[in-house]
N, C-alpha and C positions, 0 to 999 in steps of 0.2 A: 399337815402338809397339803391337803386338799383346800384348807382355809387360805393358806398362804398363795396357792395357785390361783384360787378365785379372786383374792385381793390384786394379785399381779395382772389377771385378766381384767378386772375393773379398772385397775389404774392405766392400763394400756389403752383400754377403750376411751376412758376420759381424755387421755393424751391425744388420740386419734380424732375424737370429736373436736377437741380445742384447735388441732392442726387444720381440720376441715373447715371450721368456722373462721379460723384466721385467714386462710388462703382464700375463702369465698368473699371475705370483705376487701381483700387487696384488688385494686384495679386491674383489669385484664388489659394493660396498655399495648400489648403486642396486636390487639385487635383493632385499635382506632388511633395508634400513634404512627405518624410518618416523619421522616426527616426531609427537609427540603433544601435543595442545592440551588441556590439563585445567582445567576449572571447578571451584573447590573452595570449600567453606564450612565452616569449622572451628568446634568448640565454643569458647565463651568460658568458660574455666575459672574465671574471677572470678564469673561470672553464669551458671551452668551450664544455665539454662533458655533461654538465649539462643544464638545463632549469631554469629559475626563477619562482617564483610563478605565477599562474595564475591571470590576472586582468580582469575587466570589464570596457569597455570605451563606451562612447555613441558619435556618430557622426551623421551627416545628410546625407540623400541620395536625390538626385533629379532625378525624372523619366524623362528621355530624349527621350524615344522611348517605344513602347508597350512591348519590350523584355529588356529594359536596365535602370537599376539604376546607376546614376553616383556619385562617391564619391572620396576621395582622396587615393593615394596609401599608405599614412601614415596611414590612418584608418584601412586599412585591413592588415597591415604588422603584421607577427606573429600571425595571427589569427588562432582559433581552431573552433570557431562558429560564424556565422552572422546570426541575426534576424532581420527583418524589421517591423516596426509598422506603418500603415499608419495613416492619420490624422483622429482623433476622434474615433479611435477603441481600444479596450482592448488587442485584440488578436495580437501575433507576429508570423511572418512566417520566416522560414529558407530560406535563399537565399545563391546562390553559386557565386563564383568569375568566371567571364567569361574571363577578362583579366586585367593584371596590367602593367603599364609603370612606373617604379620608378623614371625614369628620368625626366619625365613630372609631377610626383606626382599625377597621375590619376588612378582610377580602375572602371571597369564595372562591375556591379553585375547583376544576372539573376532577372527577375521578374516571381516568380513561379505562376501557375494557379490560386491557392487559393487567392494570393495577386491580381490578376488581377479582382477578383469578386468585389472589392472595388471600381471600376470604375475610376481607376487612369487615369488622362489625362496628357500626356507628354507635357512639355514645350519646344518650339522651341528656337533655338539661335539667339540672336540679330545680325544683320548684320552690324548695324551702331554704331557710337560712342554713349555711353549712355548719355542722358540728364539728367534724374532724377532716378538714381539707388536707389533700395531699398534693405536694408538688411532683410532677412526673417529669424526669429527666431521662435521657438516652445517652449511653456511652457507646463510642465506636470500639468494637473489638474485631480486628482484622477484617474491616470493612462492612461488619454487621453491626445492629444495634442491640445493646442490652440496657434495661431499664434501671435507673437508680432512684428509688421512691424516697423523698424526704419528707418530713412533717412540719407544719407551721400552723400558728395561730392566727386566724384570720379577723380582721376588723373591718369595718365599713366607713369609708371616709368620703370626701369630695375631691375632684380634681377639676381645676378651672383652665381650660385652654382656650385662647383666643375669644374671650368673653362668652363661652359656652360652658356651663357647668353640667357635668354628667357624673353619674355614680360610678365609683370605682372601689373595688376592694384593695385594701393594702395590707401586705403580709410582713411580717418580720422575717428577713431573710436567713436561712440556715447557712448558706454559702454564697459565695460571689458567682457571677456568671450566668444569671438568669435573666429574664426578660426578653426572650426571642420566641414567643409564642408557644411556650410550654404549657400543657393543660393542667389545671387544678381540678382535682377530683374529690368527690365525696360520696361513698356509698355506691360507687361505679357510676356516678353521675357528674356532668361537667358543671363545675362552679364557675370556670371563666378560663381565659387564657392570658399569660403574662404579656405586658406591653413594654415595659421597662424596669430596669433595677437602678436605683439611686441609693448609694450607701447601703445601710442595713434593710432597706424597704424594697419590696416587689410590688410594683402596680399592676393589677389585674382587672381587665374588662370583663364585668359580671355577666351571668347568664341572662339577666334581664335586658341587657343592652344587645346580647347575641341574639336572643329570641326575637326582638324587634327587628334586627338586620335579616335574619333568616326568614322570617314571616313576610317580608316585603317581596315586590315583584322585581326580579333581576332583569330588567328590560328598560332600555332608555325611553324616556317619556312617561314610563310607568312607575318607575321608582319613586316613593313617596318621602323616604327619608325621616330623619329626625326634625323635630319642630322647635321653635322658640317663642318666647314672649315679646321680646324686643323692649325690655325694660331694665333700668338700673334701680336698684332699691337699696335701702339701708335699714339697719335694726332701729326700733324705736324704743329706747331704754330711757332716755333723759326725762326725768319728771317734769320738768318745765315745759319741754317739747309735747310730751303727753297731755299736759294741762291745756297747752294751746289749742290742742286739736280736740278739747272736751272729753278726754279719756282719763280714767282714774289710773293709779300707779300699777294696778295688776294687769292692764289691758295688753294683749299681745297682737303681733302682726308686723308687716313691714310697710315702711313709707317709701312711695315712689319718689324717687329723686329726679328721673329723666325718663321720658318716652322717646325711643330712637325713631327718628322720622323715616317713614315709609315702612315701618314694621306693622304687624298685625294689630298691635295695641293703639296704634294712630287713631285718634277720634273716638276711642272707646274708654281708653284709660287717661287719666290726667295727672300731672305733677301734683303732689301732696295728697293723692288718694292713699288709703291704707288698706292693704289687703290683709284681711282676717282669716279667710279660709280658701282652700283651692280644692275643687271637687268634694267638697264637704270635710275635707281634713283640717283641722284648726291649726294654724301657724303659731310656733311659740315666738319669743321676742327676738330669736335670731333667725327666724324662718324655717325652722325644722318642724317635721311632723312625725308621727308614729306610723311608720309604714307597716301594714298587715303581716308582711313576710320578713323584711330585712331590719325591722326596728327603727331606730332613730335615724332619720335621714333628711337631708335638705330637701324643700319642696320642689327643687328641680327634677327630683327622681319621678315625680307625677307627670312632669313634661316629657321625660324619657320615655315614658309608656305609650305616648301618644304619636301619632302620625301626622305630617303635615296635611293640612286640608281638613283634620278633624276639629272638634270644638272642645274648649274647657271653661268650666264654670268657676267665676271668682265671686266671692263676697267681699265686698268693699265697703269703707265708709268715705264718703265724700261730703264735705261742708257739714260734718257733724251728723250726717243722715246715712243709714244703713242702705245698701242696694245691692242687686246682683247683676253681674255682667257675664254675657256669653261671649267669649273670646275666640275667634276662628285662628287657627295656628298656621303660620306660613312656614315654608321650609327653611331649615337652618342652613346658612352658607357663610363661613367665615370670611369670604372673599368679596363681601357686599360694601365694605368699607374702602378708604383710601390705599391701604396696604394689601398686598397680595400674601395672605397668611399661608395658604397651602398651595405650592406649585405642584399640580397634576402633571403628568407626562404631556408634552407638547404645549404647555401653557406658558412657557418662558416668552415674554413678549419684549421687543426691543426695536429700535429703529437706527439707521446708519444715514446720516444726513451731512454731507460735506465734510466727511471724516469724524464727525461728532457722534458718538454713540450714546443715544438716549435709552433709558431703561425704566421699566416700572420698578417701584419699591416693593420689595418682598422679604419675607423672613428668609427664604433661601439665599439672598444676597448677604444679608446679615450674618449667616453662618459662615461666612468666609474669615470672620474673626475668631474662629475656633469654637470649642466645646463651651466656653463660658462667654459667647458671644453677647449675652445679655448685660454683662459687665464690661465688656472690651469694646463693643462697637461703637461709633460715633454717637455722642450725647443727643445731638439734634435728631438723628435717625430714630433712636430709641424713644425720643419725645413723640415723634410722629406715630410710632407704633403704639403708644400709650394712649394717643388721642384718635385712634384708628376710626371709631365709630362716631366721634362728635359730630361729624357730617351728614350723618344718617346713612341709610342703605342707598347709597346713589351709585356706587361702582365707579365713580370719578376717581381715576388712580392718581397717586402721586408720583411723578415722573422726575427723574434726575439725570444729570450728565455724568456718565459713567467715565469715560475716558476720551481723549482725542487720538485718533489714529495717526501715525507718521506718514508723511509723503512718501510715495514709493520712488 
């Protein structure tokens, strides 16, 4: 009887230890998760002097420091009011935007004193590659929030937006309805926040991009932002082409096809240069490197870690001779071409002359053709978008006649 009692105690103790360990590993989302209620009023791109009707959208915010709530730039775009609701609370608190980087799709919001009274605890960023990432969602229950944690396997891929490639995590989606700034966590550390969901895939802005953003200076004139090379490259895999450059079939690297006029690479990098190493990392035939933390990544991940104004080291082959180039990095701005890629608040530019409405060409205008605008917008507009940077970083906009106003 004693033996059976002891065995029961041992089993019970093991069960308690298991439960404690299991609970300890679960993210304490009630301490860093808030729900955002965002009132918006967007431009009417068909009649740019007007705004569309107001809308209410819900996103998630992640507390990353005692003064900052992190969410996506897409969440706060066109906002008129932002309110945050902490876990388990009925009350909502107005928050302000501290800084937005539309290129990185990240926004920092303030934490007002009234919200701090809910004893929010910031979540730190993960430094290593995630092993068991968890998607944290919240469900409304009688006006309060409850967490619903789902599990997904993560993989690292690339996403190319307006000629700027930056590292993203891509998750296999467990369920639909994500992509609104939900945090992805692993071992109580932030892996990233979701930016969108497309079919069975959830796109996540990773901690390396978030860290870059948060460590910058949120002040106009001091914010450095992300950097760019200003190059178009292509893989060097054709044996005949390799031979023409004096390289053997096992050579690796990227061939420079074009240097964008006005970029930081102008006068330093030439067409037909072959980039073999960046910051000491060897490029494979497709331009990928072995990142010390995230594994197999495109070389753009090295640019992601730099700020504009910093320098980056490139090993190149020019005219069959090896050489080293130190390249200063200028700020990335997708609006430097003939197309307005990102319309920030107050940036819709138009003129009315004699009843003729002239307008800058923008992606915002193309979106009036619906969610599949990339297929349904007029072909000549899409062609101009594809050739956006062919004219260099000139900021000379493509202007078109939008409409003719009727006489009064």
